[in-house]
N, C-alpha and C positions, 0 to 999 in steps of 0.2 A: 406434635403427634399425640392425640388423646388416647392413652392406653389404660385399659381396665383389666383387672385380674379376675379369673374364675374364683368362686368362693372356696379356696383351698387353704390349708394351714400355711403352706409355703407360698408367699407372694412372689410370683415369677419376676415381677418388675421391681422388687425391693432393691433400692440403690440405683435405680435406672438413671436418676439425675445426679448421683453422687460422684465424688472424685474417683472412686475405685473403678467405675465403669469406663472402659476404654474402647471406643468405636474402632479406632485405627488398629488396635491389637486384635479385635474381633475379626476385622477384614483380613488381616495378615494370617491369623490362625486358619480361617476358613479357606483361604487361598492354598495354604499348605495341605489342608485336608483334601481339597479337590484334586490336587496333584496326585495324592495317594489313591483316591477313589477312582480316578481316571484309568488306573492300571487294571482295574477289575470289572469295569463296565464298558459296554460298547458306546460309540459316539452318540448314537440316537438316544440311549438311556441317559447319558450324561447331559445332553442338551435338554431333554424333556423334564427330568426329575431333579437335576442338581443346579443347572444354571439359573433357574428362576428363584432359588433361595438367596435371600439377602441377609448378610450378617449384621446384627444390630449392635451387639456389644459383647465384651468379655468381662465377666465380673467374678472374681475369686474362683477362677478355674471353670466357670460355667459359661458356655458359649450360647448366646441367645440368637436364634435365627428367625427371620420372618418368612412365612410360607403363604402361598396364595389362598388355601382353603382347607377346611376340615378334611375334604376328600384327599387332598394332597398329603396331609399328615398321615391319614390311614394307610395310604400307599407306601409312604416311606417306612412306616412302622412295620408293615407286613413284609416288604421286600428288601429294604436297605438299612434297617436299624442296626444290625450287627456290623455292617460295613462302615457306617458313619461312626459308631462307637470305637471301632478298631482304629480308624484313622485319627480320631480325636485323641485317643489314648497314646498313639504313637507320637503325636505332636506335643501334647501337654502333660502326658504321664497318667498314672493310674487314677489320680483324683479328679480327672476331667469329667465334665458332664455337659449335656446339651438340653436346651429347652427351646420352646417354639412360641412365636407370636403368630397367630392366625389372622390373615388379612380379611377384613370385612369389606367386600366390594359393594359399590353402588349397583343395585339390581339391574339398572338399565344398561350399565357398561360391563357387567360381570362376564368374564370370559368363561367359556366351557373349560373343563379340566384338561382338554386336549391342547389348550394353548395357555398354560399357567403363567407365562411370563407377563401378561398384560395386567399389571397392578394399577388400578385406577384411583382408588381412594387413599387419602392420607390418614384416615381414621382406622385404627386397628384395635383389636382386643386380644389380650394374651390368652392363649389356650395351652393348658397342659392336658390334652384331651383325655377323657375318662377311660379307664379300664384297660388300657394296653391293647387296643385293637379290636377286631371284629368278634372276639370270643366273649365280650362282655354282654351280660344280660341287659336287655332294654329296661328292665325294672330298676336297674341301678340308677337310672336318671329320674325316677319318679319323685324322689325326695326334694329335688330342687327344680322348680319350674324355670329358673333363670338359666340353667345349664343346657347346653346344646345336647340333643338326644343323639344316640349312636344310630346313624342311618343305615349302615351296612351296605351302602352303595359303593360300587367300584367306579373310580374316575375313568376307567377305560371305556365305559359304556355310554356313548353319547349319540345324538342324532347325526352329528357331523361324520362320524366314522362308521355309521350303519349304511351298508351298501344297498341302495334301493333297486329293486327289479320288479318284473311283472308278478313274481311269486309272493312278494311281501308289500307291494305298493299300498294296498288298502289298509293293512294293519299299521304301517308306518304313518300314513296320513291320519288315521284315527288316534294313534298315540300322540302325535304332534298336536292335534287339536285339543286333546285332554291336557297336555303339558302347558299349552298356552292359556288355557282357561279351566283349571282344575275345579271340579264341582259345579261348573257353570254351563255345562252342556248336557244334552240328554244321554251322553255316553257314560252313564254311571249306574252300574259298574261297567268298566271296559274289560272285556275278557278276550285274551289272545290265545289261540290254541294252534298246535302244530307238532310235528314229530321232533325227535331228539336232534339237537345240534342245528336247528334252523334259525336261531336268533331270537327266541322268545324272551330269554333272560336279558339279552342285550337291549331289546326294545322297552321292556317294562322298567329297567333301571335307567334307561335314557330319559324316561319321563321324570323320574325323581331327580336326576342330575339337572335337567333343564329347568324344572320348577325352582329348585334351590338357587341355581345360578342366575335366574332371572327374577328372583324375589316374588314369585307367584304364591308361595306358601313357606312356612317356617318349619313346621313339625311333620317331617316326612320319614316314613319307615319302610324299608324293603326287608322282607323276611320270607324264608321258605316255609311251606306248610309243616314240614317236619320240625323246624326250629320253633314254630309257633306252638306245636303240640308239646314239645319238650318244656317250653316256658310255662305252658298251662299246667302240666303235671307238677313241675317244680312249685308253682304258686299254690297248688292244692296241698302239697306236702309241707310247705313252710307256712301255711295259713296266711297267704298273701293274695287271696283271690280279689279282694277289693282293690288293692294296688294294681294288680294285673289288669283288671277291667278298666279302671280309671285311666291307666296309661294308654291303652289302645284306643280308648274312646276320646282321648285328648288330641289325637293326631289330626292333621289337616289332610294328609294323603296316606293311605295304607296300601302297600303293594305286596301281594302274596303270590309267591311263585309255586308252581306245581301243586295246585289244589287237589289233584287226583289222589294225593297221598293222605288226604283227610278220610279216605275210604275206610269204613269199618271202625272209625274212632268216634263213637256216638257222643260222648261227653264233650270232646273237643268241637265236634260239629255244632252241638247245642250252644256252646259258648260263642263260637264264631258267628253263628246265626244272630245272636243278640248283639254282638259287637257290630256286625254288618248293619243291622237295622238302626242302631244308635248313630253310627256315622252317616248313614244314608239320610236319616231324618234331619240331621244337622247340616246337610248339604256338603259334606266332606267327600272327597274323591276316593273311590275304591278301584284298584287295578289288580286284575287276576290273570294267571296263566295256567294252562293245563295242556295235556298231550292229545286231547280229543274234544269234540263238541260236548257241552254240558249234558245233553240228553243221552249221550253214550257212556257217561261216567257211571260206574257201578259202585254200590256200597255207600252212596251219599243220600242223605235225607231228601225227600221230594221237595220239601219247602225250601231247602238250601239251593237245590238245582233251580227252582223257580226264581229265586233271587238272582242267581247267576245269569239267568236268561232275561232279566228285566231291563238290561241296558243294551250295550252294543257288543256283538260277538264278531271278532275278526280272525281270520285264519292266515297262517303262513304256510305256503307250499314249498316243496323242494325247489331250490333255485334252478333256473334255466341256464343254458350254456353261457350266455352273455353275462349273467349275474355272477356265475362262478368265476369267470375270467376276471371280472372287475374286482371281486373279493380277493382273489389270489394276488392280483397285481397290487392292490392297496396294501395287503398284509406284507408283501415282500418289500414294498417301498418303505413301509414303516420300520422295517428292519435294516433299511439302508442298502437293499439289494435290488438290482434290476434283472429280472429273469428273462431269458430269451423266449420268444414266442412259441417255439417248438416245445420247450420245457413246460410252459404254462398249459399248452394244449394237451400234452400227455397227461398232466396231473388232473385237469378238469374233465378229461374224457374218461378217466378211470374212477374218479370219486365224484359221484353225481347227486347224491341225496343227503349228505351230511356235511355241514360246514366245519364242524369240529374235526372231522376226519380229514378234510381238506387242509385245515390249519396244521393238523398233526403231520401230514405229509410234508408240508413246507418246513416245519420246525426240524423234522428229521433230515430233510434235504440240506438245510443250512448247517446243521450240526455235523453231518457226514462230511460236507465240503470243508468245514473248518478243522475238524479233528483229524481228518485223513489227508488234509492239504490237497484236495481234489478240486478240479474245475466243475462248476455246476453245468452239466450238459444233459442231453437226453439219456445217455447210458446210466449216469448216476441217478437220474430221476426214475428210470425203470427199476433199478435196484431198490430204491426207496418204496415205490409203489408195491413191489413184490413183498417187501418186509411188512408193509402196513395192511394191505388188503389181499395179499397172497398171489396175485397174478397181474399180468399186463396184457391188455387186449388191443389189437390193432383197430384202426378205424373201419367202420362198416360204411359202404357207399349207399347212396339213395337208390341207385340202380339195382344193387343187390337186394335191397329190401323190397323194392317193387316186384322184382323177379320172384322172390320167395313167396310173397303174399299171393301173387297171381297164380303161381304154380299150385299152391296149397288150396286155393279157392276155385281153381279151374276156370280162370278168367283170362282172356287175352290181355297181355301186358299193356298194349297201346291204349286200351280202353280207360285205364285209370288216369291217363293224361288227356283223355278226350272230354268233350263237353256234355256227354250223356248224363242224364239224371236217373237212369234205371237204378232201382234200389240196391240190387246186388253189387252194381259197380260203385255206387256211393259208399256202401259198407266197406268194400275192399279198399277204396281210396282213403277213407277215414282211418282204417286200421294201418295202412301203409304210412300215412302222414304221422300218425301217433308214434309208430315205431321209429320213424326218421327223427322225430324230435327227441325220443328217448335214447337212441343208440348212435346218433351222429353228432358231429360238431357244427353242423350246418345251421345257419340262422333261419328264422321263420320265412324270411323273404326268399332265401335260396331254396328251401323246401317247396314253397309255393310255385316257384319257377319250374321245378322239375315235374310238377303235376299240371302241366298245360298253362303255365303262367298265371296261376291263381294267386290271389292276394294273401298276405300274411294272416289277415283276420279269418280266412277260410281254414288255415292250418290250426289256429287257436280253437275255432269251433269244432273241428274234427277231433282235436286232442281232448277237449272237454267232453265231447259226445262219447268217445271210447272210454274215458275215465268213468263217466256216469253209468254207462251200460255195464261195464265190468263190475261195478259195485252191486248192481241189482240183478244181473242175469248170469248165473253160474256157467251156463253153456257158452255164452259169449266170452266170458272171462277166460275160460279154458282154451278157446281158440286163440285168443290174443297171447296167452302164455306159451302155447305150443309154437306159435309163429316166432315169438321172441327167442325161444330156446333154439329153434332151427337156425335163425339168423346168427345167434351168438356162437353156435357150434361151428359155423362156417368161418368165423373170424379166428385165425390162428393165434395161439399164445406166443409171446416172445420170451 
């Protein structure tokens, strides 16, 4: 195994081939550590984050462990550093220490972080990764081009565990295209926008993880606009603007999250404008995210907005029912729990527009069940929903929606299910379809069947029509809101 050390004063592999190094002792110590660690972590976490670790040696009280990637190291440092140290201290005493060898995978065979066990290459390089985790300034890496930069990417965010649905399909496809050919498509910059908790951060970080794990680029940086601003101010105060600019312009891929927070920061915007231009001219990939379309961002320089609009803009919409079910089912399975269908339906029916809120409900549900020793059932789920969003609402039926819309618009109820194309009937039918998709658990196919056997594409068209008209016509929007309020008022709270 050809092992090289990072340029640090203490060579992590000093004595690797010497008599003092004991591979068997290392394996024994790590086995004892795992036995202690297993008491404090669940089975899924143990399997994901500890089983892939391979003990290499024990040398003078220092346990050397081989881990799959830099991402893996960052995750251990952030979440399990204290746990590992405590276990090692208990096994070896207070003088014990741990160091890591980071596996360099063959790019073609490199596994995503979600499957860290699959180590392919026999060639490794030692890493005592810089700076102690994600709080390190990226400028700390400027002095040595040989050292790996701090990516700030979370190994949790991959394409494999991003649930695809109608609401995010286009954005995901664009992100994957960029990840497979960074800087080589016309999608530069790629800008993904959408509301809070819909998966923007997951998707842009998935690009970075995919690129690194498949050898598409080496120098990748994910950073929030706020952190970029802080680094910029620090560079000014410490007279390191040259280093700051050179660092960011040396990247292969720059991923900036929440660019709306550049608003009002004129000097930061000016610097980012020149950084953007430099990277773009070199054919380097730029990936951005924000909470609304660039043209709606306020407090940003027009020339910067123009740059943001020069590539591909993709949006993520609130997830539909089927996507919410798939997300919740995947999250629960990741935690080793299989939720009953009625529990899933209750949660996704009450949390409709924010994935983080849905995940929060799941975490609270699992915690309540564990801490209170309760069975996960509908009653416990209702308690959780009340604690998170304040109330639980029963299902609204398609028939109730049709009845309410037709009463309000003074239209015979049977006509919304008929084949007539009269404009007032079409308007009522589209509003009713929209509200059915918003307020029920029914699939698009089921909704279409309740409106005279229409195709699911008709429901999608109706939904988009109501959405568009609501944005441009205040009177129309008011009618839709009133109808929604009337229907929701008729659904009793539990």
